[in-house]
Phi, psi and omega in degrees: 000131179277133179294148177294137178257130181298141178292146174285164177302322179293319177297318178298320179299315180295319177299317179296320178304310181295319179298311181294318186287308191261327184266308182274340184056040180265078186290335179294333181289346180299331180300328179273344183261337185245147175286167176236106008276160174250135183245130181234129178247130174208191185296342179272356180119204182248134179233125175247125184208167171285160175303324179294316177296318179296318179300317179296319179295313181295320180303317180288326181289321184271002182308317182276005184240139173236108178288138180245337182199139173247125182247111178274114178278322175212142180208123180210151180235131176219125174051048175078013176233138179245131176250135182225138169237118188212165177231129175264126177252146179180205180225150170274115186294327183291329181241349178078009181272154178284159179211160170218137178233123181261136185237146170232116188221153172235135182238130174264123184258132175234117184065239178242032180223160176271124183261330187204145180224139170243127183212152173225150177217157181215133178280150173054038175255127180256101179300329191262005180295137178088353179281147177259000000 
């Protein structure tokens, strides 16, 4: 059995972001987790915003989704950057069906906050299929 390795401060920061954002829906806590401005890159382009502006945008986007569990498949920090491969499990509130969204993200950490994120996501992708 491999001993548990303590999470780095950056890894802990990313875990808290996901917990506050998707599970607790505590959008006000983003002000303490993100720099001002916070820059996010995804398939829709690049968005630079204050933590409050980002929280408002995310709040409207996640309204029909209720996350129930975040499963980190891989999480590592090197030189102020955290890489995460994770799956968000939850339900679509409008129809009541279960869902999973798999994410691949990189976070740039400045001090004790997330300054920039690059991310991609895919629904209903099972990273662990075929593993023994």
